[in-house]
GUMARTOR-999352 format. One record per residue (C-alpha): residue number from 0; residue in one letter; x, y, z. Coordinates in Angstrom, 1 decimal. Layout:
@torkol=NUM&margu=A&xx=X&yy=Y&zz=Z
...
! end
This chain:
@torkol=0&margu=M&xx=66.7&yy=-86.4&zz=5.6
@torkol=1&margu=N&xx=67.6&yy=-89.0&zz=4.6
@torkol=2&margu=K&xx=67.3&yy=-92.2&zz=6.8
@torkol=3&margu=I&xx=69.5&yy=-94.9&zz=6.7
@torkol=4&margu=P&xx=68.8&yy=-98.2&zz=8.3
@torkol=5&margu=V&xx=70.7&yy=-100.2&zz=10.0
@torkol=6&margu=Y&xx=69.0&yy=-103.3&zz=7.8
@torkol=7&margu=Q&xx=66.9&yy=-103.9&zz=5.1
@torkol=8&margu=P&xx=66.1&yy=-106.8&zz=2.8
@torkol=9&margu=E&xx=65.9&yy=-106.6&zz=-1.0
@torkol=10&margu=L&xx=63.6&yy=-107.9&zz=-2.6
@torkol=11&margu=S&xx=64.0&yy=-107.3&zz=-6.3
@torkol=12&margu=G&xx=64.1&yy=-110.6&zz=-7.5
@torkol=13&margu=N&xx=61.5&yy=-113.9&zz=-7.8
@torkol=14&margu=E&xx=59.4&yy=-113.0&zz=-4.4
@torkol=15&margu=K&xx=56.9&yy=-111.1&zz=-6.2
@torkol=16&margu=K&xx=56.3&yy=-114.0&zz=-8.3
@torkol=17&margu=Y&xx=57.1&yy=-116.9&zz=-6.4
@torkol=18&margu=V&xx=54.5&yy=-115.8&zz=-4.1
@torkol=19&margu=N&xx=52.2&yy=-115.1&zz=-5.9
@torkol=20&margu=E&xx=52.5&yy=-118.6&zz=-7.7
@torkol=21&margu=C&xx=51.7&yy=-119.7&zz=-4.0
@torkol=22&margu=L&xx=48.7&yy=-118.4&zz=-3.4
@torkol=23&margu=D&xx=47.2&yy=-119.2&zz=-7.2
@torkol=24&margu=T&xx=47.8&yy=-122.3&zz=-6.0
@torkol=25&margu=T&xx=46.4&yy=-121.9&zz=-2.4
@torkol=26&margu=W&xx=49.5&yy=-124.0&zz=-1.6
@torkol=27&margu=I&xx=50.4&yy=-121.7&zz=1.8
@torkol=28&margu=S&xx=51.1&yy=-124.0&zz=4.7
@torkol=29&margu=S&xx=54.2&yy=-126.9&zz=4.3
@torkol=30&margu=Q&xx=53.4&yy=-128.5&zz=1.6
@torkol=31&margu=G&xx=53.7&yy=-127.9&zz=-1.0
@torkol=32&margu=K&xx=57.0&yy=-127.2&zz=-3.7
@torkol=33&margu=F&xx=58.5&yy=-124.0&zz=-2.9
@torkol=34&margu=V&xx=60.3&yy=-126.2&zz=0.7
@torkol=35&margu=N&xx=61.7&yy=-128.9&zz=-1.3
@torkol=36&margu=E&xx=63.7&yy=-126.8&zz=-4.0
@torkol=37&margu=F&xx=64.7&yy=-125.0&zz=-1.5
@torkol=38&margu=E&xx=66.1&yy=-127.3&zz=1.0
@torkol=39&margu=S&xx=67.8&yy=-129.2&zz=-2.5
@torkol=40&margu=Q&xx=69.1&yy=-125.7&zz=-3.7
@torkol=41&margu=F&xx=70.1&yy=-124.7&zz=-0.5
@torkol=42&margu=A&xx=72.2&yy=-127.5&zz=0.1
@torkol=43&margu=K&xx=73.6&yy=-127.8&zz=-3.3
@torkol=44&margu=Y&xx=74.4&yy=-124.2&zz=-2.6
@torkol=45&margu=I&xx=76.9&yy=-124.8&zz=0.4
@torkol=46&margu=N&xx=77.9&yy=-128.3&zz=-0.5
@torkol=47&margu=I&xx=76.5&yy=-130.0&zz=1.7
@torkol=48&margu=D&xx=73.8&yy=-133.8&zz=1.4
@torkol=49&margu=H&xx=70.9&yy=-132.9&zz=3.6
@torkol=50&margu=A&xx=68.8&yy=-129.7&zz=4.2
@torkol=51&margu=V&xx=66.0&yy=-129.8&zz=6.5
@torkol=52&margu=A&xx=63.5&yy=-126.0&zz=6.4
@torkol=53&margu=V&xx=62.6&yy=-125.2&zz=9.7
@torkol=54&margu=S&xx=60.1&yy=-121.9&zz=10.9
@torkol=55&margu=N&xx=63.0&yy=-120.1&zz=12.2
@torkol=56&margu=G&xx=66.8&yy=-119.6&zz=13.5
@torkol=57&margu=T&xx=66.1&yy=-120.1&zz=16.9
@torkol=58&margu=V&xx=64.0&yy=-123.5&zz=16.2
@torkol=59&margu=A&xx=67.1&yy=-124.6&zz=14.3
@torkol=60&margu=L&xx=69.0&yy=-124.4&zz=16.6
@torkol=61&margu=H&xx=66.6&yy=-126.8&zz=19.4
@torkol=62&margu=L&xx=66.0&yy=-129.5&zz=16.2
@torkol=63&margu=A&xx=69.6&yy=-130.1&zz=15.9
@torkol=64&margu=L&xx=70.6&yy=-130.6&zz=19.9
@torkol=65&margu=L&xx=67.5&yy=-132.9&zz=20.3
@torkol=66&margu=A&xx=69.1&yy=-134.4&zz=16.8
@torkol=67&margu=L&xx=71.8&yy=-135.0&zz=18.8
@torkol=68&margu=G&xx=70.1&yy=-136.7&zz=21.9
@torkol=69&margu=I&xx=70.9&yy=-133.3&zz=23.7
@torkol=70&margu=G&xx=69.4&yy=-132.9&zz=27.3
@torkol=71&margu=E&xx=69.4&yy=-132.6&zz=30.9
@torkol=72&margu=D&xx=73.1&yy=-133.4&zz=32.7
@torkol=73&margu=D&xx=74.7&yy=-133.0&zz=29.0
@torkol=74&margu=E&xx=77.0&yy=-129.5&zz=28.9
@torkol=75&margu=V&xx=77.0&yy=-127.9&zz=25.2
@torkol=76&margu=I&xx=80.2&yy=-124.7&zz=25.6
@torkol=77&margu=V&xx=78.7&yy=-122.0&zz=24.1
@torkol=78&margu=P&xx=80.9&yy=-118.2&zz=22.6
@torkol=79&margu=T&xx=79.0&yy=-115.4&zz=25.4
@torkol=80&margu=L&xx=79.1&yy=-113.1&zz=22.8
@torkol=81&margu=T&xx=76.7&yy=-114.9&zz=21.4
@torkol=82&margu=Y&xx=73.1&yy=-113.8&zz=20.3
@torkol=83&margu=I&xx=70.8&yy=-115.0&zz=22.8
@torkol=84&margu=A&xx=68.9&yy=-117.8&zz=21.0
@torkol=85&margu=S&xx=73.0&yy=-120.2&zz=20.3
@torkol=86&margu=V&xx=72.6&yy=-120.1&zz=24.7
@torkol=87&margu=N&xx=68.8&yy=-120.5&zz=24.8
@torkol=88&margu=A&xx=68.5&yy=-123.5&zz=22.4
@torkol=89&margu=I&xx=70.9&yy=-125.3&zz=24.8
@torkol=90&margu=T&xx=68.8&yy=-124.2&zz=27.8
@torkol=91&margu=Y&xx=65.8&yy=-125.9&zz=26.3
@torkol=92&margu=T&xx=67.0&yy=-129.2&zz=25.9
@torkol=93&margu=G&xx=67.3&yy=-128.8&zz=29.3
@torkol=94&margu=A&xx=71.3&yy=-129.4&zz=29.3
@torkol=95&margu=T&xx=74.2&yy=-126.8&zz=30.2
@torkol=96&margu=P&xx=75.4&yy=-123.5&zz=28.4
@torkol=97&margu=V&xx=79.2&yy=-123.5&zz=29.6
@torkol=98&margu=F&xx=80.4&yy=-120.9&zz=28.5
@torkol=99&margu=A&xx=83.9&yy=-119.7&zz=26.8
@torkol=100&margu=D&xx=85.6&yy=-116.4&zz=25.6
@torkol=101&margu=S&xx=86.6&yy=-115.1&zz=22.5
@torkol=102&margu=L&xx=89.5&yy=-114.2&zz=21.1
@torkol=103&margu=E&xx=90.3&yy=-110.0&zz=20.4
@torkol=104&margu=F&xx=91.3&yy=-110.4&zz=17.0
@torkol=105&margu=N&xx=88.8&yy=-112.1&zz=15.0
@torkol=106&margu=W&xx=85.5&yy=-111.9&zz=18.0
@torkol=107&margu=Q&xx=85.1&yy=-115.3&zz=17.2
@torkol=108&margu=V&xx=85.5&yy=-118.2&zz=20.4
@torkol=109&margu=N&xx=88.8&yy=-119.0&zz=22.2
@torkol=110&margu=P&xx=89.2&yy=-122.2&zz=21.0
@torkol=111&margu=E&xx=91.6&yy=-122.8&zz=23.8
@torkol=112&margu=D&xx=89.7&yy=-121.7&zz=26.1
@torkol=113&margu=V&xx=87.1&yy=-124.2&zz=25.2
@torkol=114&margu=R&xx=89.3&yy=-126.3&zz=25.7
@torkol=115&margu=K&xx=90.0&yy=-125.9&zz=29.7
@torkol=116&margu=K&xx=85.5&yy=-126.2&zz=29.8
@torkol=117&margu=I&xx=86.0&yy=-129.2&zz=28.4
@torkol=118&margu=T&xx=84.8&yy=-131.7&zz=31.6
@torkol=119&margu=S&xx=82.8&yy=-135.7&zz=32.6
@torkol=120&margu=K&xx=79.7&yy=-133.8&zz=31.3
@torkol=121&margu=T&xx=80.1&yy=-131.6&zz=28.2
@torkol=122&margu=K&xx=78.9&yy=-133.6&zz=25.2
@torkol=123&margu=A&xx=79.5&yy=-130.5&zz=22.1
@torkol=124&margu=I&xx=80.8&yy=-127.9&zz=21.5
@torkol=125&margu=M&xx=78.5&yy=-125.0&zz=18.7
@torkol=126&margu=V&xx=80.5&yy=-122.6&zz=17.0
@torkol=127&margu=V&xx=78.8&yy=-118.9&zz=16.5
@torkol=128&margu=H&xx=80.4&yy=-118.1&zz=13.1
@torkol=129&margu=L&xx=79.7&yy=-113.8&zz=14.4
@torkol=130&margu=Y&xx=79.3&yy=-111.0&zz=12.5
@torkol=131&margu=G&xx=80.5&yy=-112.9&zz=9.1
@torkol=132&margu=H&xx=83.8&yy=-113.8&zz=10.0
@torkol=133&margu=P&xx=84.2&yy=-117.6&zz=10.9
@torkol=134&margu=C&xx=85.1&yy=-119.4&zz=13.5
@torkol=135&margu=D&xx=89.1&yy=-121.4&zz=13.9
@torkol=136&margu=M&xx=87.2&yy=-124.4&zz=13.1
@torkol=137&margu=D&xx=90.5&yy=-126.6&zz=12.1
@torkol=138&margu=A&xx=91.2&yy=-126.0&zz=15.2
@torkol=139&margu=I&xx=87.9&yy=-126.1&zz=17.2
@torkol=140&margu=M&xx=86.8&yy=-130.1&zz=15.0
@torkol=141&margu=K&xx=90.7&yy=-131.1&zz=16.8
@torkol=142&margu=I&xx=89.2&yy=-130.3&zz=20.2
@torkol=143&margu=A&xx=85.9&yy=-132.2&zz=19.4
@torkol=144&margu=K&xx=87.8&yy=-135.0&zz=18.0
@torkol=145&margu=E&xx=90.6&yy=-135.6&zz=20.9
@torkol=146&margu=Y&xx=87.4&yy=-135.7&zz=23.2
@torkol=147&margu=D&xx=84.1&yy=-137.6&zz=21.7
@torkol=148&margu=L&xx=82.6&yy=-134.7&zz=21.2
@torkol=149&margu=F&xx=79.2&yy=-133.4&zz=18.4
@torkol=150&margu=V&xx=80.2&yy=-129.1&zz=16.9
@torkol=151&margu=I&xx=77.8&yy=-127.3&zz=16.6
@torkol=152&margu=E&xx=78.0&yy=-124.3&zz=14.0
@torkol=153&margu=D&xx=75.8&yy=-121.6&zz=14.4
@torkol=154&margu=C&xx=75.9&yy=-119.9&zz=10.7
@torkol=155&margu=A&xx=72.7&yy=-117.6&zz=10.9
@torkol=156&margu=E&xx=74.8&yy=-114.6&zz=10.4
@torkol=157&margu=A&xx=77.3&yy=-116.2&zz=8.2
@torkol=158&margu=F&xx=76.0&yy=-118.2&zz=5.2
@torkol=159&margu=G&xx=78.3&yy=-117.4&zz=2.4
@torkol=160&margu=S&xx=81.1&yy=-117.2&zz=4.9
@torkol=161&margu=K&xx=84.3&yy=-119.3&zz=3.9
@torkol=162&margu=I&xx=87.0&yy=-121.0&zz=5.0
@torkol=163&margu=G&xx=89.1&yy=-121.8&zz=2.0
@torkol=164&margu=N&xx=86.8&yy=-122.2&zz=-0.3
@torkol=165&margu=R&xx=84.7&yy=-124.3&zz=2.2
@torkol=166&margu=H&xx=81.5&yy=-123.3&zz=2.8
@torkol=167&margu=V&xx=80.7&yy=-123.2&zz=6.8
@torkol=168&margu=G&xx=78.2&yy=-125.0&zz=8.0
@torkol=169&margu=T&xx=79.6&yy=-128.3&zz=6.1
@torkol=170&margu=F&xx=82.5&yy=-128.3&zz=9.1
@torkol=171&margu=G&xx=80.7&yy=-129.5&zz=11.8
@torkol=172&margu=D&xx=78.0&yy=-132.5&zz=12.8
@torkol=173&margu=V&xx=75.2&yy=-130.3&zz=12.5
@torkol=174&margu=S&xx=74.5&yy=-126.5&zz=12.0
@torkol=175&margu=T&xx=71.8&yy=-124.5&zz=11.4
@torkol=176&margu=F&xx=71.2&yy=-120.8&zz=9.3
@torkol=177&margu=S&xx=68.6&yy=-118.0&zz=10.2
@torkol=178&margu=F&xx=66.8&yy=-116.0&zz=8.0
@torkol=179&margu=Y&xx=65.4&yy=-113.7&zz=9.9
@torkol=180&margu=G&xx=63.8&yy=-109.7&zz=7.8
@torkol=181&margu=N&xx=68.0&yy=-108.5&zz=8.6
@torkol=182&margu=K&xx=70.1&yy=-111.5&zz=6.7
@torkol=183&margu=T&xx=71.9&yy=-111.9&zz=4.4
@torkol=184&margu=I&xx=68.8&yy=-113.8&zz=2.7
@torkol=185&margu=T&xx=65.8&yy=-114.5&zz=3.8
@torkol=186&margu=C&xx=62.5&yy=-116.2&zz=4.0
@torkol=187&margu=G&xx=61.0&yy=-113.0&zz=5.9
@torkol=188&margu=E&xx=61.4&yy=-115.5&zz=9.0
@torkol=189&margu=G&xx=63.1&yy=-119.5&zz=8.2
@torkol=190&margu=G&xx=65.9&yy=-120.8&zz=9.2
@torkol=191&margu=M&xx=67.5&yy=-125.1&zz=8.4
@torkol=192&margu=V&xx=69.5&yy=-127.8&zz=9.3
@torkol=193&margu=V&xx=71.9&yy=-128.9&zz=7.7
@torkol=194&margu=T&xx=74.3&yy=-132.5&zz=8.3
@torkol=195&margu=N&xx=76.2&yy=-135.5&zz=6.2
@torkol=196&margu=D&xx=74.2&yy=-137.4&zz=8.7
@torkol=197&margu=D&xx=72.3&yy=-139.2&zz=7.0
@torkol=198&margu=T&xx=70.8&yy=-141.0&zz=10.3
@torkol=199&margu=L&xx=70.5&yy=-136.8&zz=11.9
@torkol=200&margu=N&xx=68.3&yy=-135.8&zz=9.3
@torkol=201&margu=D&xx=66.4&yy=-138.8&zz=8.9
@torkol=202&margu=R&xx=65.8&yy=-137.8&zz=12.9
@torkol=203&margu=M&xx=65.8&yy=-134.0&zz=12.4
@torkol=204&margu=L&xx=63.1&yy=-134.8&zz=10.3
@torkol=205&margu=H&xx=61.0&yy=-136.4&zz=12.0
@torkol=206&margu=L&xx=60.9&yy=-134.2&zz=15.6
@torkol=207&margu=K&xx=60.6&yy=-131.5&zz=13.4
@torkol=208&margu=G&xx=56.9&yy=-132.7&zz=11.6
@torkol=209&margu=Q&xx=54.5&yy=-133.5&zz=15.2
@torkol=210&margu=G&xx=56.9&yy=-137.0&zz=15.0
@torkol=211&margu=L&xx=55.0&yy=-138.1&zz=12.4
@torkol=212&margu=A&xx=55.4&yy=-141.8&zz=12.4
@torkol=213&margu=Q&xx=57.0&yy=-142.3&zz=8.2
@torkol=214&margu=H&xx=54.5&yy=-145.0&zz=7.0
@torkol=215&margu=R&xx=51.4&yy=-144.9&zz=9.2
@torkol=216&margu=Q&xx=49.2&yy=-141.7&zz=8.2
@torkol=217&margu=Y&xx=48.1&yy=-139.8&zz=11.7
@torkol=218&margu=W&xx=49.8&yy=-141.9&zz=13.8
@torkol=219&margu=H&xx=53.1&yy=-140.8&zz=16.6
@torkol=220&margu=D&xx=55.8&yy=-142.4&zz=17.3
@torkol=221&margu=I&xx=57.8&yy=-139.8&zz=19.8
@torkol=222&margu=I&xx=56.9&yy=-136.3&zz=20.9
@torkol=223&margu=G&xx=58.2&yy=-134.0&zz=18.2
@torkol=224&margu=Y&xx=57.2&yy=-130.6&zz=16.8
@torkol=225&margu=N&xx=56.1&yy=-128.2&zz=14.7
@torkol=226&margu=Y&xx=59.6&yy=-126.7&zz=13.2
@torkol=227&margu=R&xx=57.9&yy=-126.7&zz=10.1
@torkol=228&margu=M&xx=59.2&yy=-124.1&zz=7.2
@torkol=229&margu=T&xx=56.0&yy=-123.1&zz=5.3
@torkol=230&margu=N&xx=55.6&yy=-123.0&zz=1.7
@torkol=231&margu=I&xx=55.2&yy=-118.6&zz=1.2
@torkol=232&margu=C&xx=58.7&yy=-118.8&zz=3.4
@torkol=233&margu=A&xx=60.8&yy=-121.3&zz=1.3
@torkol=234&margu=A&xx=58.9&yy=-119.7&zz=-1.8
@torkol=235&margu=I&xx=61.2&yy=-116.1&zz=-0.7
@torkol=236&margu=G&xx=64.0&yy=-117.8&zz=0.4
@torkol=237&margu=L&xx=64.6&yy=-120.0&zz=-3.3
@torkol=238&margu=A&xx=63.6&yy=-115.8&zz=-5.1
@torkol=239&margu=Q&xx=66.5&yy=-114.8&zz=-2.2
@torkol=240&margu=L&xx=69.6&yy=-117.7&zz=-3.0
@torkol=241&margu=E&xx=68.4&yy=-117.1&zz=-6.4
@torkol=242&margu=Q&xx=70.8&yy=-113.3&zz=-5.8
@torkol=243&margu=A&xx=73.1&yy=-115.2&zz=-2.9
@torkol=244&margu=D&xx=76.5&yy=-114.1&zz=-4.6
@torkol=245&margu=T&xx=75.3&yy=-110.4&zz=-5.5
@torkol=246&margu=F&xx=74.5&yy=-109.8&zz=-1.9
@torkol=247&margu=I&xx=77.5&yy=-111.2&zz=-1.3
@torkol=248&margu=A&xx=79.2&yy=-108.8&zz=-2.7
@torkol=249&margu=R&xx=78.0&yy=-106.8&zz=-2.1
@torkol=250&margu=K&xx=77.5&yy=-106.7&zz=1.3
@torkol=251&margu=R&xx=81.6&yy=-107.3&zz=0.8
@torkol=252&margu=Q&xx=81.6&yy=-104.0&zz=-1.2
@torkol=253&margu=V&xx=80.1&yy=-102.2&zz=1.5
@torkol=254&margu=A&xx=83.5&yy=-103.4&zz=4.3
@torkol=255&margu=K&xx=85.6&yy=-102.9&zz=1.6
@torkol=256&margu=W&xx=83.9&yy=-98.6&zz=2.0
@torkol=257&margu=Y&xx=84.2&yy=-98.7&zz=5.3
@torkol=258&margu=K&xx=87.4&yy=-99.3&zz=5.8
@torkol=259&margu=E&xx=88.5&yy=-97.2&zz=2.9
@torkol=260&margu=F&xx=86.4&yy=-94.1&zz=5.2
@torkol=261&margu=L&xx=87.6&yy=-94.7&zz=8.2
@torkol=262&margu=K&xx=91.3&yy=-95.4&zz=7.6
@torkol=263&margu=D&xx=92.1&yy=-92.1&zz=9.2
@torkol=264&margu=T&xx=89.7&yy=-92.1&zz=12.3
@torkol=265&margu=P&xx=91.1&yy=-94.0&zz=15.6
@torkol=266&margu=V&xx=87.5&yy=-97.0&zz=15.3
@torkol=267&margu=T&xx=88.8&yy=-100.5&zz=14.3
@torkol=268&margu=L&xx=86.6&yy=-102.1&zz=11.6
@torkol=269&margu=H&xx=85.7&yy=-106.6&zz=11.8
@torkol=270&margu=E&xx=88.1&yy=-107.5&zz=9.6
@torkol=271&margu=E&xx=88.9&yy=-110.6&zz=7.4
@torkol=272&margu=M&xx=91.7&yy=-112.5&zz=8.7
@torkol=273&margu=D&xx=94.0&yy=-114.5&zz=5.9
@torkol=274&margu=G&xx=92.2&yy=-117.9&zz=4.6
@torkol=275&margu=F&xx=88.6&yy=-117.0&zz=5.7
@torkol=276&margu=T&xx=85.5&yy=-115.4&zz=3.8
@torkol=277&margu=H&xx=83.9&yy=-113.2&zz=5.4
@torkol=278&margu=S&xx=80.6&yy=-112.7&zz=4.4
@torkol=279&margu=Y&xx=80.3&yy=-109.4&zz=7.0
@torkol=280&margu=W&xx=76.4&yy=-110.1&zz=8.0
@torkol=281&margu=M&xx=77.2&yy=-106.5&zz=10.2
@torkol=282&margu=C&xx=79.9&yy=-104.2&zz=9.8
@torkol=283&margu=S&xx=81.2&yy=-103.6&zz=12.8
@torkol=284&margu=I&xx=83.3&yy=-101.8&zz=14.5
@torkol=285&margu=L&xx=84.5&yy=-100.7&zz=17.6
@torkol=286&margu=V&xx=85.4&yy=-97.6&zz=19.1
@torkol=287&margu=P&xx=89.0&yy=-96.8&zz=21.4
@torkol=288&margu=K&xx=87.0&yy=-96.8&zz=25.3
@torkol=289&margu=S&xx=83.8&yy=-98.3&zz=25.5
@torkol=290&margu=E&xx=82.6&yy=-94.0&zz=26.9
@torkol=291&margu=Q&xx=82.6&yy=-93.3&zz=23.9
@torkol=292&margu=R&xx=80.1&yy=-96.2&zz=22.8
@torkol=293&margu=D&xx=76.3&yy=-95.2&zz=23.5
@torkol=294&margu=L&xx=77.2&yy=-91.8&zz=22.9
@torkol=295&margu=L&xx=78.6&yy=-92.8&zz=18.8
@torkol=296&margu=R&xx=75.0&yy=-94.0&zz=18.6
@torkol=297&margu=A&xx=72.7&yy=-90.8&zz=20.1
@torkol=298&margu=E&xx=74.9&yy=-88.5&zz=17.8
@torkol=299&margu=L&xx=74.7&yy=-90.6&zz=14.6
@torkol=300&margu=D&xx=71.1&yy=-91.5&zz=15.4
@torkol=301&margu=K&xx=71.2&yy=-87.6&zz=15.5
@torkol=302&margu=N&xx=72.4&yy=-87.5&zz=12.0
@torkol=303&margu=G&xx=70.0&yy=-89.8&zz=10.4
@torkol=304&margu=V&xx=71.9&yy=-93.5&zz=10.7
@torkol=305&margu=E&xx=70.9&yy=-96.1&zz=13.0
@torkol=306&margu=T&xx=73.1&yy=-98.5&zz=14.7
@torkol=307&margu=R&xx=73.0&yy=-102.0&zz=17.1
@torkol=308&margu=P&xx=75.0&yy=-102.2&zz=19.8
@torkol=309&margu=L&xx=77.1&yy=-105.3&zz=19.8
@torkol=310&margu=F&xx=75.6&yy=-108.2&zz=21.7
@torkol=311&margu=Y&xx=76.5&yy=-107.7&zz=24.6
@torkol=312&margu=P&xx=77.9&yy=-111.7&zz=26.8
@torkol=313&margu=V&xx=75.3&yy=-113.2&zz=28.3
@torkol=314&margu=H&xx=77.9&yy=-114.5&zz=31.3
@torkol=315&margu=T&xx=76.1&yy=-111.4&zz=32.6
@torkol=316&margu=M&xx=72.4&yy=-111.1&zz=31.4
@torkol=317&margu=P&xx=70.3&yy=-111.9&zz=35.5
@torkol=318&margu=M&xx=69.3&yy=-115.7&zz=33.8
@torkol=319&margu=Y&xx=72.7&yy=-117.0&zz=33.5
@torkol=320&margu=A&xx=74.7&yy=-114.9&zz=36.2
@torkol=321&margu=N&xx=73.4&yy=-116.7&zz=38.4
@torkol=322&margu=K&xx=77.6&yy=-117.6&zz=39.2
@torkol=323&margu=Y&xx=80.1&yy=-115.0&zz=38.5
@torkol=324&margu=Q&xx=82.8&yy=-114.7&zz=35.9
@torkol=325&margu=K&xx=85.4&yy=-112.9&zz=33.9
@torkol=326&margu=H&xx=85.8&yy=-113.1&zz=30.0
@torkol=327&margu=A&xx=87.9&yy=-110.5&zz=29.6
@torkol=328&margu=V&xx=87.6&yy=-109.7&zz=25.9
@torkol=329&margu=A&xx=83.9&yy=-111.3&zz=24.7
@torkol=330&margu=E&xx=83.1&yy=-107.8&zz=27.6
@torkol=331&margu=N&xx=85.6&yy=-105.7&zz=26.0
@torkol=332&margu=L&xx=84.5&yy=-106.1&zz=23.1
@torkol=333&margu=G&xx=80.7&yy=-106.7&zz=23.9
@torkol=334&margu=W&xx=81.2&yy=-102.9&zz=25.5
@torkol=335&margu=R&xx=83.2&yy=-101.1&zz=23.3
@torkol=336&margu=G&xx=81.8&yy=-102.3&zz=19.2
@torkol=337&margu=M&xx=78.4&yy=-101.4&zz=17.3
@torkol=338&margu=N&xx=77.6&yy=-102.2&zz=13.8
@torkol=339&margu=L&xx=76.9&yy=-100.2&zz=11.5
@torkol=340&margu=P&xx=74.3&yy=-100.1&zz=8.8
@torkol=341&margu=S&xx=74.9&yy=-103.1&zz=6.3
@torkol=342&margu=W&xx=73.4&yy=-103.4&zz=3.6
@torkol=343&margu=P&xx=73.7&yy=-104.6&zz=1.1
@torkol=344&margu=G&xx=71.4&yy=-102.3&zz=-1.1
@torkol=345&margu=L&xx=73.6&yy=-99.0&zz=0.9
@torkol=346&margu=K&xx=75.3&yy=-96.7&zz=-1.6
@torkol=347&margu=K&xx=79.0&yy=-95.0&zz=-1.6
@torkol=348&margu=E&xx=78.1&yy=-91.5&zz=-0.9
@torkol=349&margu=D&xx=76.0&yy=-93.3&zz=2.3
@torkol=350&margu=V&xx=78.3&yy=-95.1&zz=3.9
@torkol=351&margu=K&xx=81.2&yy=-91.5&zz=3.2
@torkol=352&margu=R&xx=78.0&yy=-89.7&zz=4.8
@torkol=353&margu=I&xx=78.1&yy=-92.2&zz=8.0
@torkol=354&margu=C&xx=82.2&yy=-92.4&zz=8.0
@torkol=355&margu=E&xx=81.3&yy=-88.3&zz=8.1
@torkol=356&margu=V&xx=80.0&yy=-88.9&zz=11.3
@torkol=357&margu=I&xx=82.0&yy=-91.6&zz=12.8
@torkol=358&margu=G&xx=84.9&yy=-88.3&zz=11.7
@torkol=359&margu=K&xx=83.4&yy=-85.1&zz=13.6
@torkol=360&margu=F&xx=82.8&yy=-87.4&zz=16.8
@torkol=361&margu=F&xx=86.1&yy=-88.3&zz=17.4
@torkol=362&margu=E&xx=88.4&yy=-84.7&zz=16.1
! end
């Protein structure tokens, strides 16, 4: 039986050619032409002034927060329905994550719940464009302006997603992307921090390279970090970026097939809202009852189909559950949701086979 993974990267472009160039020239660490080229082409692709390549998406978040000066006694509002890295990065700085609930219709952070969580200690709002669908950035930016707060966009799952004709990652003060092996474009490991602010860009460059002074060799004037991306990773990323439009178009086609084949089943597909472009990093569904989710996953696994549960709300995890909180929408989504195979090379017959298993489960 043909096994269908939940994700696998497409490496059919110039990846091998560019990596071999790194090896042939011996430029394999953080120096080399591909780092600068990847940064400049990425900035051009999403239409932003500055892009800083880093070693992964989690340090991208940490670097963004550090550049904003977030630290002890500060609070950062973040959706509880997210991957753990969003919240951990806040904790790394010494700041306190404050959880906000989700909207049922698009699974994104609820702007009104964000407003309710603002205190005198709030310094920033971190939004997460979950599974590739954009948040309501108009509402978030309005709140941020009203309370004079920074906005960080976590776009780890949303490369290529748009609001109107504008890419996510271009609304907030600073935004981050991930290029892990299961992302829409990948470096194997890697991340990017982007901004239109010259000062923030300078701060991030300074921080990511061990705090090295600009005009004095081997002189360090701040405590910095080694968050640099290697030339090899950037070479892969550049080759992936060259194919980005194709990858996104294929992933959106996969989502259309799921919509077609699941229409007569009781599951709910995470769909695109009007005015937004969903990049469908993951094609995700909700089952009618939470107790059905793991049973359906087991049935799909028995039929050679890998799946994943939706992210568990972070406020329910031991290290963040020190006081009782209730975020009803996020919890409902987290217990009922699952991710289906979503990679750009997935074939229509594979999607049909997956949906047939789901259909039979609910007969």
